[in-house]
N, C-alpha and C positions, 0 to 999 in steps of 0.2 A: 600692159602699158609699156611703150617703147622707152628704153633708157636714153637719157641725154648723153651726148658725146662727152667723154671724161675731160677732154681739153676745154670744151665749152663750159663744163661745170666749174672748173678752176679758173677759167678766163685766161688761159695761156696759149701760146702758139704750139704747134706740133714739134717744133725744134727747140722748145724751152729746155734749159738746163736743170739739173737736179736742185741747185740752190734756189733758182727762181720758183720752181714748183713747191719746194718746201716753204719758202717765204709766203707765197700766196695762200697755201693751205693753212698755215698757222693763223693768218689774218682772218680767213673765213671761219675757222674753227672757233676763234675767240669771239667773233661777231655773232655766230649762230649757236653757241653752246647752250644746251638746255638749262644749265644753271643760271645763265644770264637772261634767258627768255622763258621763264616759267609759264606753263599753260599756253604755249604757242606752238601748235603742231607744225606750222609751216617752217618755223625756225629749226625745229627738231629734224624735220625731213631734209631741210637744206644742209644741216650738219652731217647727217648720215650720208647724204649724197656726196658731199665733199670728202668725207672720210674714205668712202669706197673708191672714189676717183684717185685719191692720193695713194692708197694702198697698192693700186695697180701701177700708176705712173712713177712711183718712187722705187719700184722693183724693176731692175733692168730686164729680167727675163719676161715678167708679166707685161711690161711695156712693149717689148718686141712682139710678143704674141698679140697684144691688142692692136698695135700698128698694122700688123699683117691681116688679122682676121676680125678686128672689131670686138664687140662684146662676146661673140662666140668663142674667141680665143682665150678668154679668161673666166668665163662663166660656165661651170661644169654642167649646169642644167641645159644651157643653150647648146654647148658643144655636144653634150650627150644626145640632145634631140637631133642635132645636125647629123651625128653619126648614124642615128637610127633611121633618119629619113633617106640617107644615102646608102644604107647598108645593102639593100637589095640591088641597087644599081652597081655598087662595087662588086658584089658577088657575080652579078650578071656579066660584068666586064671581065672578071677573072675566068669565068667559064668559057665565054665566047670571044675572048681577046684575040686568040690566034686567027679566028675567022676574018676579023677586020684588021689584022696586022697591028694590034695595039700591044706594045712591049712595055708594060709598066715597070717602074724602078722604085723599089722600096728597100729600106734597110732597118735593122733593129737598132735604132738610136733611142736610148732610154735615159731620162733624167735620173740623176743619182738619188738614192733613198734619203728621206729625211731621218734625222737622228734625234734622240731624246736624251737629255742629261739631267739627272735629279741633283739639285744643289740645296744643301742645308745651310740656312743662315740664322743668325740670332735676331731677337726682337729689336735690339739696338741697331743692327745693320739694316733691318727692314724699315726702321723709322728714319734713319739718317742717310741711307744709301751707302754703297760700298763698291769697290772695284777689286776683282780678284782674278786669278789665273786658274784655268782648269785644263786637265789633260784628257783628251778624248780619243778612244780607239775608233778607227774608221778605215774604210777602203779608199785609198787615194791614188792619184795617177802615179805611175811608176816614174821615178826620177831618172832612171837609166835610159828608157826608151821614150820618155815624155808621153806615155799613154798609147803609143802606136802598137806595142806588143812585139815589134821587130828588133832584132839585135842592133846595137849601136853601129852606125855606118850603113845600115840597110833600111829598106822601107817596105811596107806591105805592097803587094801587087794585086791586081784585079783577080778576083776568084775565077779560076778556069771553068768551074762547073756552071756558074750562073752568069758569067761575063760581067760581074760587078753589080748585077741587079739586086742581089740578095734574095731573089725568088727564082724558083724553077717551075716549069710547067710540065705536067705529065699528061700525055694524050691517051684518052681512054675512049676509043671509037670516035663518036661525033663530038664528045666533050673534051675540053682542055681544063685541067685542074691545076691551080697555082698553089705552091707550097713553099715554106721557108727552105732555103738552100741548106742541105744537110752538111755541106763541107765548111761553109763560112758562118753558118747559123744566122744568116740574115744580114751580116755586116757588109757583104759585097767585096770583102778584102780577104786576101790569103797571105799568111805569114809563113814564108818558106824557111826563114832562119829566126826562130823565136828568141826573144830576149831572155838571157840567162837568169835575170833577177825575178821577173814576173811570169816566166814560162809562157809568154805569148798572150797573157791575159790583159796586159795594159794597166792593171791595177794591182796594188799590193796592200797588205795589212800594215797599218802604221798608227802611230800616236802623234797627235799634234797638240801643242799648247796654245790656248786661246785666252785672250783677256776679255773678261765679261764685266760690264758695268751694270750694277744693280741700282736702279733708280730709287730715290727716297719714296717711301710709302707703299712699296710693293708688298703684296699680301700672300698668304699661303695659297698655293695652287696657281699663281700667276705664271705666265709663260713669257720668256724673252726670246725673240727669234734672231738668230745670227744667219743672215742670208748668205747662201753659197758655202756654208761651213759643214754641210752634211757630206755624204759619200759622193765620190766622183762619179760622173755619168759615164756611159759607155759610148764608144764611137763618136767622141767629140761632143756629146750632149752636156748640158750644164750640170753642175753639182746640186745636190739637194740642200736643204736648210737644216740647221741645228736649233732645236728648241730646248732652252734651259728652263726647267720647271722648278719653281721655288718651293721649298718645304721649310716651314717655320718651326724652329726648335722650341720646345717647351721652356718657359721662363720660370725662374724660382719665385718671382714676386707677382708678375703681371700675367693676365690672360687677355689676348686680343680678340675683339669682336668687331669685325669690319674696321672702323676707324676709332672705336672706343677701346679703352683699357679698363680692366677690372682688377681689383686687388682686395684681399681680405686682411684686415688689421685687428689684432686682438687688443682689447682694453680691459682694465681691471673693473670689477663691478662697483668699486667705490667711485671711479671716474664716471662710470655710466650713471650712477645714482646722483652724484653731486655736481657733475659737469666739469669741464676743464678745456684745455687747449692741447691739441695733438699735432705733431709733425708727420705729415703724410708723404711717402716717397712718390715721386713722379719720374717720368722717363728722362727729365732734364735736371733733377735735383730734388729738393724738398719744398713742400707747401704746408701752410698751417691752416687748420680748421678748428672751429670752436664747437665743442660738444655740449649741447644744452643739458641741464639736469634731467634726470629720469629718462635717459635714452635707453631704448630697448635693444637687445641683441638682434642683429640683422639689419639695423638701420643703415640706409644707403646715403652717402654724401656725394653729390655730383660736383666735380671741379671742371668748370667749363674751359674748353680749349687746352686741356692738359693731356689729351690723347694723341693720336697720330694723324698727320695730314696725308690722306690716301693719295695714290698716284693719279686718280681721276677726280680728286676733290680740290676745292679751293680753300677749304677750311679744315682746321684741326678738329678731331673728335674730342670726347670728354673722358675724364677719368672718374670711374665710379668706385668709391671706397666703401666696402661692406664692413661695418664694425661688428666684431664678434666678442661678446662679454666672456672673459676667461674666468673659470672657477679656480680659486687658489688650491694648490696641492701641498702635501707634506706640512700640514699645519702644526704649529706648536700648541702646547696645552693652553697658553694664554690666548692665542688666536681662537682656539675652539671655544673657550669660555666666552669671549666677546661675541662670537657669531651666535652662540646659543642664547646669549642675552638679547641680541638683536632679533632673533627669531621669536622669542617670547614676547617682546614688545610689538612685533608685527602682528602676532596672533591676537593681541588685545583689540585691534581694529583692522582686521585683515581686508575688509571691503575697501578701506581707504588706502592702505599701504600696498595691497596686492590685488588691484581691481580685476586684472585679467584672470588671475587664479580663481577669484570668487565667481566671476562670470562663467568660467569653464565648469566649475563644480556645479553651479546651478543648472547648466545645460545638461550635464550628465544625469543629474537627479530627474529632470524633466523627461529625459529619454527613457529611463527605467520605470517611471511612474505612468507613462502613457499606456 
């Protein structure tokens, strides 16, 4: 199925500015978001279509490629197919180009490599968002020659071997074979007086400090893309992107599960038996819960809306508090006597006071008598 034109999808003109594109996309995203249109496949498809269009038109490099080549310029599958369909004709032209006088011009212009940076953040930072600075090692354009590779005051000249084409042809009888120029390595340029700082490479190893804004609700493994902050490209090509990958540090109290939080809270067996009121920690302070009498260890209390509002969610998750009955330790003689007396009283009518134990014992007996 043919894809719609991205400008038509968003309903903007081809010369629309970034602010207009962003404003229109936000309106469409809010209107067709799946959470607002449950069980509506058409709305979900419209949302995905708008998101895909915005991802291309909001990126200067992708938008330029789209404006020049349409969907084939930004869709790897389509561009790959295009390259495969033209592969034979390109090779045919390389071999027989001299016969028909075709002098192609190509150069090794490569977009800079994408970089990855692992950032560790706390649970509180993931819940509320934060902004921090990172220092990233990268290959950047040489500030002395501004990426040309030539000494200051000079400039690269056309490669004398390939005459600036970046390719050379070798005649082998009837055939003419095209290869990357061995002198300029496909750039089409020759630096006679190399820059002393980058030695003619045009790029140097450097560190740069970047400000990274972590949005509220970000989760472990989420990626934040900083466009154009990767390695510098070669021969004037655009820089790559930097992907900041979020790693969530372990928390002393809470464990995150998507937008929900879990915590274990110890209580005394007297509180579990008699009931009471407990203060439960939340990400924003304390909340109170009522523990009913005869509460068993492992009982889970759900506090609605006390979790985290995810980056892709409109609502907060829940806090699930797991109560764990704690057995007292380092008992005094008096405490031991009281507990022993309690045990004797329980044994007088164990089926009433310890129904789970009685049921379990019966099941064990049935198992061995079968």
